C-alpha positions in Angstrom: 113.2 36.6 78.8 110.9 36.1 81.7 112.7 38.9 83.6 112.2 41.4 80.7 108.5 40.6 80.6 108.2 41.1 84.3 110.0 44.4 84.1 107.7 45.6 81.3 104.6 44.7 83.2 105.9 46.5 86.3 106.6 49.6 84.1 103.0 49.5 82.7 101.6 49.3 86.2 103.6 52.3 87.4 102.6 54.4 84.4 98.9 53.5 84.9 99.2 54.4 88.6 100.7 57.7 87.8 98.0 58.5 85.2 95.3 57.6 87.7 96.9 59.7 90.4 97.1 62.7 88.0 93.4 62.4 87.0 92.3 62.1 90.6 94.6 65.0 91.8 93.4 67.2 89.0 89.7 66.6 89.9 90.5 67.1 93.6 92.3 70.4 92.9 95.6 69.2 94.3 97.4 70.9 91.4 96.8 72.8 88.2 94.7 75.3 90.2 95.6 79.0 90.3 96.9 80.2 93.6 94.2 82.0 95.6 95.2 85.2 97.4 93.7 85.4 100.9 91.4 88.4 101.5 88.7 89.6 103.9 85.4 90.9 102.7 82.4 92.9 104.0 79.0 93.6 102.6 78.0 97.1 101.4 75.3 98.3 103.7 72.8 101.1 104.0 73.7 103.2 107.0 73.5 106.7 108.4 76.8 108.4 108.0 78.1 111.6 109.5 81.2 113.4 108.1 83.6 114.2 110.9 86.6 116.5 111.0 88.9 115.8 113.9 91.2 118.4 115.4 93.2 118.8 118.6 93.4 121.9 120.8 93.3 123.4 124.3 90.5 124.4 126.6 90.2 128.1 127.3 87.6 130.4 128.9 85.1 132.0 126.5 85.6 135.3 128.4 89.1 136.1 129.6 90.8 139.4 130.5 94.5 139.9 130.9 95.1 142.7 133.3 98.1 145.1 133.1 98.7 148.3 135.1 98.4 151.6 133.2 101.0 153.3 135.4 104.4 151.9 136.7 105.4 151.5 140.3 105.7 149.1 143.2 102.8 146.9 144.2 102.0 147.6 147.9 98.7 145.7 148.1 97.7 142.4 146.5 94.6 141.2 148.2 93.9 138.3 145.8 95.5 135.0 145.0 95.3 132.6 142.1 92.0 130.8 142.1 90.0 133.5 144.0 86.6 134.4 142.9 86.1 138.1 142.2 83.2 140.3 141.2 83.3 143.2 138.8 84.7 146.3 140.7 86.6 144.3 143.3 90.0 145.7 144.3 92.8 143.5 142.8 96.0 145.5 143.5 97.4 148.9 144.6 100.5 150.5 143.2 102.4 152.8 145.6 100.8 156.2 145.0 103.3 158.5 146.8 105.0 159.8 143.6 101.6 160.4 142.0 100.3 162.3 145.0 103.4 164.4 145.0 103.2 165.1 141.3 99.5 166.0 141.7 100.3 168.5 144.5 103.0 170.1 142.4 100.8 170.5 139.4 98.0 171.9 141.5 100.4 174.5 142.9 101.5 175.3 139.3 97.8 175.7 138.4 97.3 178.2 141.2 100.4 180.1 140.0 99.0 180.3 136.5 95.6 181.5 137.8 97.4 184.2 139.8 99.3 185.3 136.7 96.0 185.4 134.7 94.4 187.6 137.4 97.5 189.9 137.2 97.3 190.0 133.4 93.6 190.8 133.5 94.3 193.7 136.0 97.0 195.1 133.8 94.6 194.8 130.8 92.0 196.8 132.6 94.5 199.5 133.4 95.8 199.5 129.8 92.3 199.7 128.5 91.5 202.8 130.6 94.7 204.5 129.5 94.0 203.7 125.8 90.4 205.0 126.1 91.6 208.2 127.7 94.4 208.6 125.1 91.9 208.1 122.3 89.7 211.0 123.7 92.7 213.3 124.1 94.0 212.4 120.7 90.7 213.4 119.1 90.9 216.7 121.0 94.5 217.0 119.7 95.7 217.3 123.3 98.3 214.6 122.9 100.6 213.7 120.1 100.1 210.9 117.7 103.1 209.0 119.1 101.6 209.1 122.6 98.4 207.8 121.3 100.1 204.9 119.4 102.1 204.0 122.6 98.9 203.7 124.6 97.3 201.6 121.8 100.3 199.3 121.6 100.4 198.8 125.4 96.7 197.9 125.3 97.2 195.3 122.6 100.2 193.8 124.5 98.0 193.5 127.6 95.3 191.7 125.6 97.8 189.2 124.3 99.2 188.6 127.7 95.8 187.8 129.1 95.2 185.3 126.2 98.5 183.6 126.9 97.8 183.5 130.6 94.4 181.8 129.9 96.1 179.1 127.7 98.6 178.5 130.5 95.8 178.0 133.0 94.1 175.5 130.6 97.4 173.6 130.2 97.9 173.5 133.9 94.3 172.2 134.4 94.9 169.4 131.9 98.1 168.4 133.7 96.3 168.3 137.0 93.5 166.2 135.5 96.0 163.8 133.9 97.8 163.5 137.3 94.5 162.8 139.1 93.8 160.0 136.6 97.2 158.5 137.1 96.7 158.6 140.8 93.3 156.8 140.3 95.0 154.2 138.1 97.3 153.1 141.0 94.2 151.1 142.2 93.3 148.3 139.9 89.8 146.8 139.9 88.3 143.7 138.4 86.8 144.5 135.0 84.5 141.4 135.0 83.1 138.8 137.4 85.2 135.7 137.3 88.2 133.7 138.7 91.8 134.7 139.0 93.0 132.0 136.7 96.6 133.2 136.6 98.6 135.5 138.9 102.0 136.6 137.7 103.2 139.1 140.4 103.8 139.3 144.1 103.5 142.1 146.6 106.5 144.4 146.5 107.3 143.7 142.9 107.8 146.6 140.5 105.7 146.7 137.4 105.7 148.6 134.1 102.6 150.4 132.9 101.0 150.1 129.5 102.2 153.7 128.7 105.6 152.0 128.3 105.2 149.4 125.6 103.0 146.4 126.5 103.3 146.7 130.3 103.6 144.0 132.9 100.8 141.4 132.9 99.6 141.2 136.5 97.0 138.5 136.3 94.2 137.0 134.2 90.6 137.1 135.2 88.4 134.5 133.5 84.8 133.3 133.6 85.3 129.5 134.1 81.6 128.9 134.0 81.7 129.1 130.2 84.5 127.2 128.5 85.4 126.6 124.9 88.0 124.6 122.9 90.3 126.3 120.5 91.5 124.0 117.7 93.3 124.3 114.4 91.6 122.9 111.3 93.6 122.3 108.1 92.8 124.4 105.1 91.5 121.4 103.2 88.8 120.9 105.8 88.0 124.4 106.9 85.6 125.0 104.0 83.4 122.1 105.4 83.0 123.7 108.8 80.1 126.1 109.4 79.0 128.1 112.4 76.5 126.1 114.4 78.0 122.7 113.6 77.8 120.3 116.5 80.8 118.5 117.9 81.9 115.8 120.4 84.7 116.7 122.6 87.1 114.3 124.4 89.1 115.8 127.2 92.2 114.0 128.4 91.3 114.5 132.0 88.0 112.7 131.6 88.7 109.2 130.2 85.9 107.5 128.2 83.7 110.6 128.4 82.5 112.8 125.6 81.0 116.3 125.9 78.8 118.2 123.5 79.9 121.4 121.8 78.9 123.8 119.1 81.1 125.8 116.7 80.9 129.5 117.6 83.8 131.1 115.8 85.8 130.4 112.6 88.9 132.5 112.0 89.1 134.5 108.8 92.9 134.5 108.6 95.2 131.5 108.5 98.0 130.4 110.8 101.0 129.4 108.6 103.8 127.4 110.1 106.9 125.7 108.6 109.3 126.6 105.8 108.3 127.7 102.3 108.7 124.1 101.0 106.9 122.5 103.9 104.2 125.0 105.0 101.2 124.0 107.0 98.1 126.2 106.8 95.5 126.0 109.6 92.6 128.1 110.7 91.5 128.6 114.3 88.0 127.3 115.2 86.3 127.7 118.6 83.8 125.2 120.0 81.7 126.2 123.0 81.2 123.4 125.5 77.5 122.9 126.3 76.9 123.0 130.0 74.0 120.5 129.6 76.6 117.8 128.8 78.5 118.2 132.1 75.9 119.3 134.6 76.7 116.2 136.7 80.2 117.5 137.2 79.0 120.8 138.5 76.9 119.1 141.2 79.9 117.5 142.8 80.9 119.0 146.2 84.1 120.7 145.1 85.4 124.2 145.0 87.1 123.5 141.6 85.6 123.9 138.2 85.5 120.7 136.0 87.5 122.3 133.2 90.6 124.4 133.6 92.4 126.6 131.0 95.1 124.7 129.1 93.5 121.2 129.3 94.1 119.1 126.2 91.1 118.1 124.1 90.2 116.3 120.8 87.2 117.5 118.9 85.1 115.7 116.3 83.2 118.3 114.3 80.1 116.9 112.6 79.9 118.8 109.3 77.4 116.7 107.3 75.0 113.8 107.8 73.3 111.6 105.3 70.7 108.9 106.2 70.2 105.5 104.6 73.1 105.6 102.1 75.2 102.8 100.9 78.5 102.6 102.7 81.7 100.5 102.8 84.7 100.6 105.1 87.1 103.4 104.1 90.0 100.9 103.3 87.9 99.2 100.7 88.2 102.2 98.3 91.4 102.7 96.4 92.5 104.4 93.1 93.4 102.9 89.8 94.4 104.5 86.5 92.4 104.0 83.3 94.9 101.1 82.4 94.1 99.4 85.7 97.4 100.3 87.4 97.7 101.2 91.0 98.5 104.8 91.6 102.2 105.7 91.5 103.1 102.3 89.9 104.7 101.8 86.5 104.6 98.8 84.3 107.6 96.6 83.6 107.5 97.6 79.9 108.3 101.2 80.6 111.7 102.2 82.0 111.9 105.5 83.8 114.9 107.7 83.5 116.5 109.3 86.5 115.0 112.7 85.6 111.4 111.3 85.7 111.0 111.0 81.9 110.0 107.8 80.1 112.2 106.1 77.5 109.0 105.1 75.6 108.2 108.8 75.0 111.7 109.7 73.9 112.6 111.5 77.1 109.4 113.6 77.3 107.6 113.7 80.6 105.0 111.0 80.6 101.4 112.2 80.8 99.8 111.4 84.2 97.2 108.7 83.8 93.7 109.7 84.9 92.9 108.2 88.3 89.5 107.0 89.4 88.2 105.4 92.6 87.4 101.7 92.6 86.4 98.9 94.9 86.9 95.1 94.4 83.7 93.2 94.5 83.9 89.5 95.5 81.8 86.9 93.7 82.4 83.1 93.7 86.1 83.1 94.3 87.0 86.0 92.0 87.1 89.8 92.4 85.9 92.3 89.9 87.1 95.9 89.8 84.2 98.4 89.9 84.6 102.1 89.5 82.6 104.0 92.1 81.7 107.6 93.0 82.2 108.4 96.7 80.6 110.9 99.0 81.1 111.9 102.6 83.0 109.8 105.1 83.4 109.4 108.9 86.2 107.8 110.7 85.2 104.2 109.7 83.0 104.2 106.6 82.7 106.1 103.3 79.5 106.7 101.3 79.2 105.2 97.8 77.0 107.4 95.7 77.2 105.3 92.5 78.7 102.0 91.3 77.7 99.6 94.1 74.6 97.9 95.2 73.4 97.2 98.7 74.6 93.7 99.9 77.5 93.3 97.4 80.6 92.0 99.1 83.8 94.1 98.8 87.4 93.3 99.7 88.4 95.3 102.8 91.8 93.7 103.7 94.7 93.5 103.5 95.0 97.2 102.5 98.5 96.8 101.0 97.0 94.3 98.5 94.0 96.5 97.8 96.0 99.7 97.2 98.7 98.1 95.0 98.4 94.6 93.5 94.8 93.5 93.5 93.5 93.3 90.0 90.3 92.5 88.1 89.5 88.8 87.7 92.1 87.8 90.3 91.3 84.5 92.2 91.0 85.0 95.9 90.2 83.0 99.1 88.0 84.6 101.7 89.0 84.2 105.3 87.9 85.9 108.5 89.7 89.2 109.0 91.1 87.9 112.3 92.7 84.9 110.6 94.0 86.9 107.6 97.5 87.5 109.0 97.9 84.1 110.6 100.4 81.8 109.1 98.7 79.3 106.8 99.5 75.7 107.9 
């Protein structure tokens, strides 16, 4: 009997201890509390923001001339080499002129022959004219027959025609001589502009093709390396934002941790389309002139080389729009949700999707696409609230909030996978420093 009483007392003590432990644990938050998702937050701030379009490209001279010979032949003189400075009118190359000299002499001889034939025809015309005039007088006096008169008249007309033909032959021969003289002149090639031989493709003794035969051989390129630009390709979605005169910052691979200033000087009117019909990429060429004021220090260095050379790789940040003192948040803080609060491209567990993209809940009909809107998640006292916002321009880090958010409000900025997919209104969260966000919680 005593053992039963002792056991009963022990049971009561254990039950009371468990009850006390439950009460204390509940108040202390050891259990019964919703699991808090760890996030990082930042405050919405008023900042100056500049919209930037980034593109990659190559440096090239603003003025560049590719030189090809107008006549074919063998190069017998090549007084320049790659990298040489030349002035407009300097001799660049000589093509062997022997065949052109010979052809010119032959055509000049032919011209002289045609001139002699013209003189002979003119002399015959004079004779035929005298005979015709005399026959005309005699015919009026009825001294000669009509047939004799007509013969004299026909001979005169033939002589006139022969003179006309001889004159045309002389003109043709003169044109041939002039063309041959021009071809002989073209065997000497001169610099069309002042600049640098940026590329030399031929050597002395090499045979070249003239531009009168298809495209001709490209001998060399003369470029003005004092004025350089960057040619980049801008996507069709961004090209409408770029305007002539927009400023840009240019990073060149050859100059680490250095940015140069530039200005948009040319925007292509036609597109460059690459890829297949199902995976086409449409870009537009944009040229940015490098401003010399941003690299004057490089020009002062004791070197015979220019700071920028054709073909160097560059990355350009084109500044298309600037707004001052506007509310901004980090780009990753903004995501999209449907009107039902679902993350974009997600479906609820109550709807099963068929293999053909239709929904069983709509009897096999294609489900209407839910309207999407941009949102941020505002943190307040351990809970996040979904807020619809209207965004404006953005740079590489921040995005403007035109409506829906106040200065100083804290928004969730990480982790992005949580923001873009599973974070919901009224969800309990725990704020941690962003550096500690991905550390294992002990």
